[in-house]
N, C-alpha and C positions, 0 to 999 in steps of 0.2 A: 835434258829431260828425256831424250830418246833412249839412253843406255839404261840397262837394268842392273841393279845392285844385287849380285848373288852372294855377297858376304853376309847379308842379313838372314835371320831365321826365316823370314817371309820375304823372298825376292820381290822387289818392287821398283817402280820408277816414279813413285808419288811421294818420296821423302817421308816414308812412314815413321822413321825414327824421330821426326820432329813432333809427333803427336803421340805421347806416351800412353795416354788413355786408350786411344784407338789401337795402338800396337798391342797393348796388353789384352784388349778384348779379342782381337784376331788371334793372338797366340793362345788364348783360352779356347777358341773355336777350333784351332788347328788339330789338336789331338782327337777331337770328336770326328773331324773330317777323316783323319787317318784310320780311325776305328771303322768308320763307314766304308772306306776303301777296302780295308782288310776283310770286312764281312760281305760286301756287295760288289767289289771290283772284280776284275778278271779272275776266274776260278783257277786255282792252282798255279799262279804265275809269279808268286812272291819272289822266288829266287832266280828268275830268268834275267839275263842281261840282254836288253832289247835295244836295237839300233834306233834311237829316238831323236826326233828333232826338238830342240829346246830353244825358245826365244832368247836372244841376247840383246836385242834392241827392238824398238818399234818402228824403225825406219822401213820404208816400203821395200828396199832392196837390202840384201845382206843381213837379215834380221834373225837368222836361224843358225844353230850349231848342231851337228850330228855326232852322236857318240853312243856307245853301249852303256846303258843305265839300267839299274834295277828299278822297276816301276814305283815301289814304295819310297824310293829315294828321289824320284822326279821332283824337280824344283818348281812346284806350283807357286804361283804368285799373282801379283796385281800389276797389270800393265795397261796404261792409257796412252793414246796418241798425244802429242804435245798440245799445249794450250794455244789457241789463237786469240790473242787479246782483243781483236777487232770483230770476233764472230758475233753475228746478230741472228736473232730468230727470224726465219725466212718463210714462215707460213702461219696461218691462224690469226687470231685477234691481237696477238702481240707482235705481229709482223714489223720488223725494223727495230725492235727494242734489243738492247744487249742481251746475249744469251745468259741464262741464270747460272751462277756458280754455286748457289745454294738452293734448296728446295723452297719454292714459294708456298706459304702456308696453305693457301686455298687449293693447291694441287697435290698436297702431301699424300692423301689417301690414294688418289689415282696413280701417282708415280710409284708408290710402294706396290700397288697391285700389279702394275706392268712389270716391275723388276722381279717380283716374286714369281709371277707366271713364267717369265723367261728363265729365271734361275731354276725353277722346278724341272724344266725339260732336260737340263744338263745331267744331273745324276740319274734321272729316269732312264736315259738312253744307255748309260753304263750298266744299270741294273738289267735292262732288257737284253743286253749283249753279254752278260756275265759268263755264260757257259760256252760261247761260240769257240773259244780257243781250244776246247777239247775236241773239236771236229774240223780244225782248219785244213784247207786244201793245199797249203804250202807254207813254208817259212815266210815268204814274201807277204802272203796275205795275213798271216798271224801278226807280223810286225805292223802292217797297216791297221789292223783291228786295234792293237795296243796303242798306236799313235792317236787314233780317233778317241779311244777311251781316256788317255791322259789329257787330251785337249778339252774334252767335255768336262773333265774334272777342273781344269783351269778356268773354263768359262763359268763354272759354279763359283769359283773364287772371285771372279770378276763381279758377279752380282752380289755376292756376300759382302765384298768390300763396300759397295754402294749402300747396302742396308746398314752396315755398322757405322759407316762414316756419316751418313746423312739422316738416319731415321731413329736414332736413340734406342731406347728400350724396345720399342715396337720392332725396330729393325733387327736387334739382337735375337728377339724371340722368333721372328720369321726365319732368320738364318739357321737357328736350331731346328725349326720345323722342316727345313729343306733336307735335313739329314734323317728325319724321322719318317717321312712318307716313303712308301715303297711302291714300285711299279707293279700293278696288278693286284695289290693287297686289297682284300674285300673291305677291311675296316679303315684303312688309311692310305688310299690310292694316290697316285700322282694327279695333278690338277686337270690335265688335258687327256682326252680319251685315247688318242693315238699312242700316248706314252704309257698306257696300261696294257697294250697289246703285247703278245709274246713275239720274240725274234728267235724262232727255234732252229733256223738253218741259215746257210750262207746265201742262198738266193734271197731270202727275206732280208738279210743284213745288207746286201748290195742294193736291193730295192729301197730299203729304209734310208741308207746313206745317200742314194740318188734323190728320192722324192722328199723324204721327211727332213733331211738336213737342208734341202733346198728351201723348204718352208722356213727353216732357221735363217737362211740367207736373206729371205725377203723380210722377215720380221726384224732382223738385225739392221737391215738397210733402212727400214722405216724408223727404227729407234735411233739410228745414226744421224737422223735429221733433227732429233729432239732439241727443243729449246733449253732443256736441262743439260748443260754442257758436259758434266762428268759422265752422264749416261751416253751421250753421243760419242765422246772420246773412247769410252770403254768398248762400245759395240763396233766402232771402226776397226779396232785391232782384232777383236774376235772374228771379224769377217776374213781377215788374213788367214786365220787357221781354218775357218769353215770351208774354204775353197778346197782344201785337201780332202775333206770328208766327202764332198760331192764327186771329186775325182775318183775316190775309192769306189763309190757306187757306180758311176758311169762306166769306168774301165772294167769293173768286176762283171757287170751284166754283159758288156761287150765281149769279154773273154768267154763267158758261158755260151753266148750265141755263136762265137767263132768255133768253139769245140763241137757244138751241136751241128753246125753246118758242115764241118769236116767229117763228122760221123755220117751225115746224110749222104755225102759223096762217097765215102768209103763203102757204105752198105747199099748205095743206090736205092734209097727208100726215104719216104716221108711218113712211113707207118709208125704211129706212136708206140705201139707195143714192141716193135722191133728196136726202135731207138732206146726205149726204156730198158729193154733186155741187154742192150749194149752199154748201159750205164751212163747215158747222157740225158739231159733235160730237154724234152721236146718243146718246140716253139709255142704250141697252143698252151702248154702249162706256164711258160714264161709270160704269155699274154694275160693269163688269169691272175698270176701274181702281180703283174703290172696294174691290172684293173683294181685289185684290192688296195695296194699301197697308194696308188694315186687318189682313189676316192676317200680313203681314210685321211690322207694328208690334206686334201683341200677342205675338209671339215675343220681343220685346225685354224682356218682363217676366220671362223665364226659365222654368225648369221648374216644373210645377205643384206639385211637392214639392221643397223645397230646405233642406238643413241649413244652408247659408250664410245664407239669409234668416232662419232661426230664430236663428242666432248673432248676426246683426246687430241683430235686435230685442231679444233678451234682454240684449245688451251695452249697449243704449241708443244704438246708432249710427245706426239708420234705423228710423223709425216707420211707421205706416200713414197713409194719406191722412186728413187731419182727425182725427188721433189724439185731440185734446182733446174732440171732440164724441161720442166713442164711450162708451157706458155699459157698461163692463165693468171688470175689475180691472187692465187695462193690463199684465198679466203673461202672461195667456192660459193659465195652468195649467189643464189638464183640459178646455180648450175644443176644439171640433172645427169642421171646415169641409168642405163637400162639394166634391170634385173629380171631373172626368169620367174615365171609363175605357171601353174597349171590351171587352165580354164577350159571348160567344156571338153575335158579329156585330152587336151593337147597342150604342149609346151608353147608358151608365148612370152613376150617381153612387155614390160611396162616401165615407164620412166618414173624415177623417184628422185628426191633431192640428193645430190651427190654426197653431201656431208653425211647423210645416213647410209650411203652405199659404199663407204670407203673400204670395208672388208671385201666387198665384191671387186672393187678396183684392184686391190692388192692380189686377190685370188686370180683375177684375169691376167695380171702381169706375170704371176707365177706360172699359170698354165702355158702362156706363150714360151716362157723360158724352158719349161719341162719338155715341151714338144721338140725343142731343138736337140736335146740329147737322144730322144727316141728316134728322131730322124737319122742321127749318127749311128744308132744301133741298126737301123734299116739298111744303111749303106753296107754294113758287114754282110747282111743277108743278100742284098742286091748283088754285091761283088761275087758272092758264091753262086749266083745264078738261080736262086731258089725263089719261087713265086709265092712268097709269104711276106706280109708286112705287119709289124707291130703298130699299135695306135693307142693314144690315150683315150679312155672312154669319155663320153659326154659328161659335162660337169654336173648334170643332174643325176648321174648314175650312182646308186648305192649311197645316197647321202643320209646322214643322221642328224644334221643340224640345219636350222633355218627353214625357210618356206618349203624347201624340197625334202625336208626330213621324212624318211620312210615312203617317199613317192616311189612308185614302181616304174622305172625308166630304164630302157635297154641301153647297152653301151653306145649304140648309134643314135640315141636321143629320141626314141619312140616311147610314149606313154603306153604301158602294157597292163593287162589285167593281172590279178593275183595268180590266176591259173597259168598264164603264159610265163610270168616270172618264175613260178615254181617249176615249170617244165624246162626252162632254159638256164636257171641259175647255175647249174653244174657246168655249163659251157662258159659262164661269164666270171665266176669267182672260184678260187681254189677249193677243191673238195678235200674231204678227209683222206681220200685215196691219193690225191696229188701230194698232200703234205707228207703222208706216210712214205710215198715213193721218194720224194726229195730227201726226207730224213734218212732213208735207207742208203743214200749215197754219201752221207756225211762221215766218212772215215778220216782219221787224222793222218796227215802227211807232213812230216817235218824234216826229212832229209834235204840238205841244201840242193836247190835246183830241181827238185822233184815236185810234181803237181798231180793232184787228183785227176782221175780220168775225165771228169765232167767239166773241167775248166781248162782253157788254153793258158800257156805262160804269158806274162806281160811282154811287151815289146822292149822294155828297158827296165833296169832296176831303179832303186831309190838313191838319189844324190850321186848319180853317175857310178854307182856300184854295179857289179855284174848281177844278173838274175840269180846266179847260184851262190851269192854272197851269204855269209852266216849272219842273217838279220837277227836271229834269236839264238843266244847261247844258253843251252839247258844245263844248269849246274846241279 
């Protein structure tokens, strides 16, 4: 079950050939996918030979093969981790029952909604990043962008397989709609707000892959707990690929910070104007980009109180992050959780039933994980001897969803007046001038081993290759 059959038109490890109806349906969808990729995938990249990682099995170790591949020829497919015949549902009202191999009728609509929402994020991010290759800071970074893109495409295949395999005509229609929506389109946008934002520059891309792909990690971890076994097995393998996307983000921001710190030493200054004149991104601008991407991403977890989240958990459809490591009854009867509210002009907490606060539980787990990477960025600054520290803003800052939607809260967690917000928002969120400056740095660098002035080289190459390896061959 672990090996992937690449002799098939659609590579898979689910014995697709044994279900001719399903195989024909997916082979009908495949040309539409390739048309979407041609129209909305990486701009101008069709003929490039890219040093890509391709899954050859779903084993935890040794699952990937590296080689130069043209992206339209990338072998997208359907890969699930092996079945555990003894797997049981381990949370919710079906606790202890055998995991479902088919969709329970009473949960059909909710499961389809979960799969469609997850599936919609995958092509959306490819669309958001479509033009970035035209301004890449190096071949190394261009290759990493393309690796992220093809894997997001494969994650779309993962969700489309579930829709076709388990949801009949409704599933086929939803799969077609995933190729029809467009990120940022006024008439037919992507489902979630963050996936309609632009990703206009590489600082935004690195922040997106650090923060927003980390949301993907936590959502996939929650779905990997699902009592619907095919969904759990699908998302477990997706997590293997998602780890690389977060590495791209964390290391990318770290390298920008390193280059900025080097320039601060070279010029003996922390003056923003002088650093910008030298062609590097000043630390306060990096902080503002961090504030924006963090706050937009934590909105993806949904409202702080949600009856849908309670339903999904009780039904065994979507668990908590690392559900099996939690020492409680895994039903959450009578348990509470603290959520934020604004009362008398101040932020406070109140306890609500935990079942209704599961979005907030997952958001708080995400925030703890996000802080870890920011602390690693700070070690770069600290090592350089510079008295500046990056920080994630308060989780009430710049929120658009839930109880805190449109509340005026500063990054340090103070409720402020509209006047104070307007007076300081330029210090807290990227301005048009910030974005124009960052955009002005985005010139294309593609000579092997060369890097744009605003970013440091990585410490090591991909798959033990040298940093100056020909990661992309331009034909």
